[in-house]
C-alpha positions as CSV (number, residue, x, y, z in Angstrom):
1,I,-124.0,-182.2,-44.9
2,D,-122.7,-178.9,-46.2
3,I,-119.0,-178.9,-47.1
4,H,-117.0,-175.7,-47.4
5,F,-114.2,-175.9,-49.9
6,V,-111.8,-173.7,-51.8
7,H,-111.5,-174.5,-55.5
8,V,-108.7,-172.8,-57.4
9,K,-108.3,-173.3,-61.2
10,P,-105.1,-172.4,-63.0
11,P,-105.2,-168.9,-64.5
12,H,-103.7,-170.3,-67.8
13,L,-102.5,-173.6,-69.1
14,P,-99.7,-174.4,-71.6
15,E,-101.1,-175.3,-75.0
16,G,-102.2,-178.9,-75.1
17,Q,-102.0,-179.4,-71.4
18,S,-104.7,-180.0,-68.9
19,A,-104.7,-179.4,-65.2
20,K,-104.4,-182.3,-62.8
21,P,-107.1,-182.2,-60.1
22,L,-105.7,-182.3,-56.6
23,L,-107.7,-182.7,-53.4
24,M,-105.8,-181.4,-50.4
25,V,-107.0,-182.4,-47.0
26,H,-105.9,-180.5,-43.9
27,G,-105.1,-182.0,-40.5
28,W,-106.0,-181.3,-36.9
29,P,-106.1,-178.7,-35.5
30,S,-105.9,-176.9,-38.8
31,S,-108.0,-175.7,-41.7
32,F,-108.0,-175.3,-45.5
33,Y,-106.0,-172.1,-44.9
34,E,-102.8,-174.1,-44.2
35,F,-102.5,-174.5,-48.0
36,Y,-102.9,-170.8,-48.8
37,K,-99.3,-170.2,-49.7
38,I,-98.7,-173.3,-51.8
39,I,-101.9,-173.1,-53.9
40,P,-100.4,-170.5,-56.3
41,L,-97.3,-172.6,-56.8
42,L,-99.5,-175.6,-57.8
43,T,-101.9,-173.7,-60.0
44,D,-99.5,-171.3,-61.7
45,P,-96.0,-172.7,-61.3
46,A,-94.5,-170.8,-64.2
47,S,-95.3,-167.4,-62.6
48,H,-93.2,-168.5,-59.7
49,G,-90.2,-169.6,-61.6
50,L,-91.1,-173.2,-61.6
51,S,-91.6,-175.7,-64.4
52,N,-95.1,-175.9,-65.7
53,E,-94.8,-179.6,-66.5
54,H,-97.3,-180.3,-63.8
55,V,-100.2,-177.8,-63.3
56,F,-102.9,-178.5,-60.8
57,E,-106.5,-177.6,-60.2
58,V,-106.7,-177.5,-56.4
59,I,-109.7,-178.4,-54.2
60,C,-109.2,-177.8,-50.4
61,P,-112.3,-178.8,-48.4
62,S,-112.8,-178.3,-44.7
63,I,-113.2,-181.6,-42.9
64,P,-116.8,-181.9,-41.6
65,G,-117.0,-180.2,-38.2
66,Y,-114.0,-178.0,-39.0
67,G,-113.7,-174.5,-40.4
68,F,-116.8,-173.6,-42.4
69,S,-118.0,-177.1,-43.0
70,E,-121.1,-178.3,-41.2
71,A,-120.6,-180.7,-38.3
72,P,-121.7,-184.3,-39.0
73,H,-125.0,-185.3,-37.5
74,K,-124.2,-189.0,-37.6
75,K,-122.9,-190.4,-34.4
76,G,-119.5,-192.1,-35.0
77,F,-118.6,-190.1,-38.1
78,D,-115.0,-191.1,-38.9
79,S,-112.4,-190.8,-41.6
80,V,-114.1,-193.4,-43.8
81,N,-117.3,-191.2,-43.7
82,A,-115.2,-188.1,-44.4
83,A,-113.6,-189.9,-47.4
84,S,-117.0,-190.8,-48.7
85,V,-118.2,-187.1,-48.4
86,F,-115.0,-185.9,-50.2
87,Y,-115.4,-188.5,-52.9
88,E,-118.9,-187.3,-53.6
89,L,-117.7,-183.7,-53.7
90,M,-115.1,-184.6,-56.3
91,L,-117.7,-186.4,-58.4
92,R,-120.0,-183.4,-58.2
93,L,-117.2,-181.2,-59.4
94,G,-116.8,-183.6,-62.4
95,F,-113.6,-185.4,-61.3
96,H,-113.6,-189.2,-61.5
97,E,-109.8,-189.4,-61.3
98,F,-107.7,-187.1,-59.1
99,Y,-104.7,-186.9,-56.9
100,T,-105.0,-186.5,-53.1
101,Q,-102.7,-185.1,-50.4
102,G,-103.4,-185.3,-46.7
103,G,-101.5,-183.8,-43.8
104,D,-101.7,-185.0,-40.2
105,C,-105.1,-186.8,-39.8
106,G,-106.0,-185.8,-43.4
107,W,-103.7,-188.6,-44.6
108,L,-106.1,-191.1,-43.2
109,I,-109.0,-189.6,-45.1
110,C,-107.0,-189.7,-48.3
111,I,-106.0,-193.4,-47.6
112,N,-109.6,-194.3,-47.2
113,L,-110.5,-192.4,-50.3
114,A,-107.8,-194.1,-52.3
115,Q,-109.3,-197.5,-51.2
116,M,-112.8,-196.4,-52.3
117,A,-111.7,-194.9,-55.6
118,P,-108.2,-196.2,-56.6
119,K,-108.1,-194.0,-59.7
């Protein structure tokens, strides 16, 4: 299944600091675009007058069947399946530990993902 996602890395990091990977999952009816305005605050907080204590590398996928992601071919595709797909995405991007945020029905995907991969 082809998954569309937006991946935004911090433009710069304070010396000795690494970005925290953050998977942000949209709800219904919505899309990755709902995070458009907050991504710069998370990836470059200092440029927006915020503390740079926490800088994130943000990954915003489109849930399968939404936005630009391919619709699932499997009958009964649910939030557990979506969590598995997103976990595989994060592993392919090189993240074995990461934070998640889910809004609306995206929270259920994140809960399932946290149960699959507690770190």
